[in-house]
C-alpha positions as CSV (number, residue, x, y, z in Angstrom):
1,M,27.4,49.8,32.2
2,V,26.3,46.8,34.3
3,S,24.3,44.1,32.6
4,R,22.0,41.8,34.6
5,V,20.3,38.6,33.8
6,V,16.7,38.7,35.0
7,F,15.1,35.4,35.8
8,N,11.5,35.3,34.5
9,P,9.5,32.4,36.0
10,F,6.7,33.0,33.5
11,T,9.1,32.1,30.6
12,V,10.1,28.9,32.3
13,V,6.4,27.9,32.8
14,M,5.6,28.7,29.2
15,L,8.6,26.6,28.0
16,I,7.4,23.6,30.1
17,I,3.8,24.0,28.8
18,L,5.1,24.1,25.2
19,I,7.3,21.0,25.7
20,G,4.3,19.2,27.3
21,L,2.0,20.2,24.4
22,F,4.6,18.9,21.9
23,I,4.8,15.6,23.7
24,I,1.0,15.3,23.6
25,V,0.3,16.7,20.2
26,L,3.0,14.8,18.3
27,P,1.5,11.3,18.9
28,L,-2.0,12.7,18.1
29,L,-0.8,14.0,14.8
30,F,0.9,10.7,14.1
31,L,-2.3,8.8,14.8
32,S,-4.3,11.3,12.8
33,L,-2.0,10.7,9.8
34,I,-2.5,6.9,10.1
35,G,-6.3,7.4,10.5
36,S,-6.5,9.7,7.5
37,A,-4.6,7.1,5.3
38,L,-6.9,4.3,6.4
39,V,-10.0,6.3,5.8
40,K,-8.7,7.1,2.3
41,L,-8.3,3.4,1.8
42,G,-12.0,3.0,2.4
43,F,-12.2,2.0,6.1
44,T,-14.8,3.6,8.4
45,Y,-13.8,5.6,11.5
46,R,-14.9,2.7,13.7
47,E,-12.8,0.2,11.7
48,V,-9.8,2.7,11.9
49,I,-10.0,2.8,15.7
50,I,-10.1,-1.0,15.9
51,L,-7.2,-1.4,13.5
52,L,-5.1,1.2,15.4
53,F,-5.9,-0.5,18.7
54,L,-5.0,-3.9,17.4
55,T,-1.8,-2.5,15.8
56,L,-0.7,-0.9,19.0
57,V,-1.4,-4.0,21.1
58,G,0.0,-6.3,18.4
59,S,3.3,-4.4,18.2
60,F,4.2,-6.1,21.5
61,I,3.3,-9.6,20.3
62,N,5.8,-11.8,18.4
63,I,4.7,-15.2,17.2
64,P,7.5,-17.7,16.9
65,I,7.8,-19.4,13.5
66,T,11.1,-21.3,13.4
67,T,14.7,-21.3,14.6
68,I,17.9,-21.0,12.6
69,T,21.3,-22.3,13.7
70,G,24.2,-20.2,12.8
71,E,27.9,-20.9,12.3
72,P,30.0,-21.7,15.5
73,V,31.4,-18.5,17.0
74,T,34.6,-18.4,19.1
75,V,33.9,-16.7,22.5
76,R,36.4,-15.6,25.1
77,E,35.0,-15.9,28.6
78,P,36.6,-14.8,32.0
79,A,37.7,-17.8,34.1
80,P,38.4,-17.7,37.9
81,S,42.0,-17.4,38.8
82,L,44.0,-17.1,42.0
83,F,46.5,-14.4,40.9
84,G,44.8,-12.6,38.1
85,M,42.2,-12.8,35.3
86,L,42.4,-15.7,32.9
87,Y,40.2,-16.3,29.8
88,R,39.0,-19.5,28.4
89,V,38.2,-19.9,24.7
90,R,35.3,-22.0,23.5
91,E,33.0,-22.3,20.5
92,V,29.3,-21.4,20.8
93,T,26.7,-22.2,18.2
94,P,24.2,-19.3,18.1
95,V,20.5,-20.1,17.7
96,T,18.2,-17.4,16.3
97,Q,14.5,-17.6,16.8
98,V,12.5,-16.2,13.9
99,A,9.1,-14.7,14.8
100,I,6.5,-12.5,13.1
101,N,5.2,-9.4,14.7
102,V,1.4,-9.0,14.9
103,G,1.2,-5.2,14.7
104,G,4.1,-4.7,12.2
105,A,3.4,-7.6,9.8
106,L,0.2,-9.6,10.3
107,I,-2.1,-6.7,10.5
108,P,-0.6,-4.9,7.5
109,I,-0.8,-8.2,5.5
110,F,-4.5,-8.6,6.6
111,I,-5.2,-5.0,5.4
112,S,-3.5,-5.6,2.1
113,L,-5.4,-8.8,1.4
114,Y,-8.7,-7.1,2.4
115,L,-8.0,-4.2,0.0
116,L,-7.2,-6.7,-2.8
117,Y,-10.4,-8.6,-2.0
118,E,-12.4,-5.4,-2.1
119,S,-10.8,-4.5,-5.4
120,I,-12.0,-7.7,-6.9
121,T,-15.6,-7.6,-5.5
122,T,-16.5,-4.0,-5.5
123,L,-13.9,-1.9,-7.3
124,D,-11.8,-2.8,-10.3
125,P,-10.3,-6.3,-10.5
126,F,-7.5,-5.0,-12.6
127,I,-6.1,-3.3,-9.5
128,V,-4.9,-6.7,-8.2
129,P,-2.3,-7.4,-11.0
130,L,-1.3,-3.8,-10.9
131,A,-0.7,-4.1,-7.1
132,L,1.3,-7.3,-7.6
133,V,3.5,-5.4,-10.1
134,G,4.0,-2.7,-7.5
135,V,4.9,-5.3,-4.9
136,T,7.5,-6.8,-7.2
137,V,9.0,-3.3,-7.9
138,V,9.2,-2.3,-4.3
139,S,10.6,-5.7,-3.3
140,I,13.5,-5.4,-5.7
141,F,14.3,-1.8,-4.6
142,V,14.2,-2.7,-0.9
143,K,16.2,-5.9,-1.4
144,L,19.0,-3.9,-3.1
145,V,19.3,-1.4,-0.2
146,A,18.6,-3.7,2.8
147,R,21.6,-4.7,4.8
148,P,21.8,-7.1,7.8
149,V,23.5,-5.4,10.8
150,R,25.0,-7.7,13.4
151,G,23.1,-7.4,16.7
152,V,20.5,-5.1,15.2
153,G,18.6,-6.7,12.3
154,I,17.8,-5.9,8.7
155,V,18.3,-2.2,8.2
156,T,16.8,-0.3,5.3
157,P,17.0,3.4,4.5
158,F,13.6,4.8,5.7
159,F,12.8,7.0,2.7
160,I,13.3,4.4,-0.1
161,P,10.4,2.0,0.5
162,P,7.7,4.7,0.8
163,L,9.0,6.6,-2.3
164,A,9.1,3.4,-4.3
165,A,5.6,2.5,-3.2
166,L,4.3,6.0,-3.9
167,A,5.8,6.0,-7.4
168,S,4.3,2.6,-8.1
169,G,0.9,3.7,-6.9
170,L,0.9,6.9,-9.0
171,L,2.2,5.3,-12.2
172,L,0.3,2.0,-12.1
173,S,-3.0,3.7,-11.2
174,T,-3.0,5.4,-14.6
175,F,-4.0,2.0,-16.1
176,T,-7.3,2.1,-14.2
177,T,-10.1,4.6,-13.8
178,E,-10.8,3.8,-10.1
179,P,-10.0,6.9,-8.0
180,I,-8.8,5.0,-5.0
181,A,-6.5,2.7,-7.0
182,A,-3.4,4.8,-6.3
183,A,-3.8,4.6,-2.6
184,I,-4.5,0.9,-2.7
185,I,-1.6,0.1,-4.9
186,A,0.7,2.3,-2.9
187,Y,-0.3,0.6,0.4
188,V,-0.1,-2.9,-0.8
189,S,3.2,-2.3,-2.6
190,G,4.7,-0.6,0.4
191,T,3.7,-3.2,3.0
192,L,4.1,-6.5,1.1
193,G,7.1,-5.2,-0.9
194,T,9.0,-4.1,2.2
195,L,8.2,-7.4,4.0
196,I,9.4,-9.4,1.0
197,G,12.4,-7.3,0.1
198,A,13.7,-6.5,3.6
199,D,12.7,-9.4,5.8
200,I,11.7,-12.5,3.8
201,A,14.4,-12.1,1.1
202,N,17.1,-11.8,3.8
203,L,16.1,-14.8,5.8
204,P,19.1,-16.8,4.6
205,R,21.4,-14.0,6.0
206,I,19.9,-14.1,9.5
207,R,22.9,-16.3,10.6
208,E,25.0,-13.2,10.1
209,L,23.1,-11.2,12.7
210,V,24.1,-13.3,15.7
211,S,20.9,-12.3,17.5
212,P,18.7,-14.4,19.8
213,M,15.5,-13.4,18.0
214,V,14.6,-11.8,14.7
215,S,11.1,-10.5,14.3
216,I,9.5,-10.1,10.8
217,G,7.8,-6.7,11.1
218,G,10.3,-5.5,13.6
219,A,9.1,-2.9,16.1
220,G,5.5,-3.2,15.1
221,T,3.6,0.1,14.9
222,F,6.8,2.2,14.2
223,D,8.4,-0.4,11.9
224,G,9.2,0.5,8.3
225,V,6.6,-2.1,7.0
226,F,3.6,-0.4,8.7
227,L,4.8,3.2,8.2
228,T,5.7,2.6,4.5
229,G,2.3,1.5,3.6
230,I,0.6,4.3,5.6
231,I,2.8,7.1,4.3
232,A,2.6,5.9,0.7
233,A,-1.2,5.6,0.8
234,F,-1.6,9.0,2.5
235,L,0.6,10.7,-0.1
236,A,-1.0,8.9,-3.0
């Protein structure tokens, strides 16, 4: 019995179409998730589009804040030689520029402050102290698990900040009758708590990173700060 492998061009075309759809649909689903969370927080569709646009653009913008000088580091560098490779040893003092990312830090901070303001003026003012308690809880959890990785930055397990923010939102919202309180507390706790626990609390350890630049808010749109608040608010 002879077996043959039959080449079917239709299968290959369908596979290419499916891969293309996956590449197109996945970002749309991601943006839909973000948009749904922001709408749940009380923003209009027009405001959501503006916030998403500003976040995407702002993810490429880092505003310098200060510079930190690290401990001298011994470096071996190749030196020219007539009969072989020689190395010279010298000390280098690394300088790290600290910046803040617009899309991954400033915009989430602005949204958090806006939500707290809306809570005071139109919702329940008691949401503000509840959110601050949530920020404290998430900050502590994130600080305990955050680790500086040399040449990379401050690394945090992705699932811990959103789960801590979600738990804070669900538990603390029981102390108020406002229906949207859980989403607001979860978002504010997730964004500000992650910023404080991961980035700000670890500023004294930046010297260990030996990196030319450290950005608070990291990679902007896809950074843990932004996603933590969005996911927590959506789930709440």
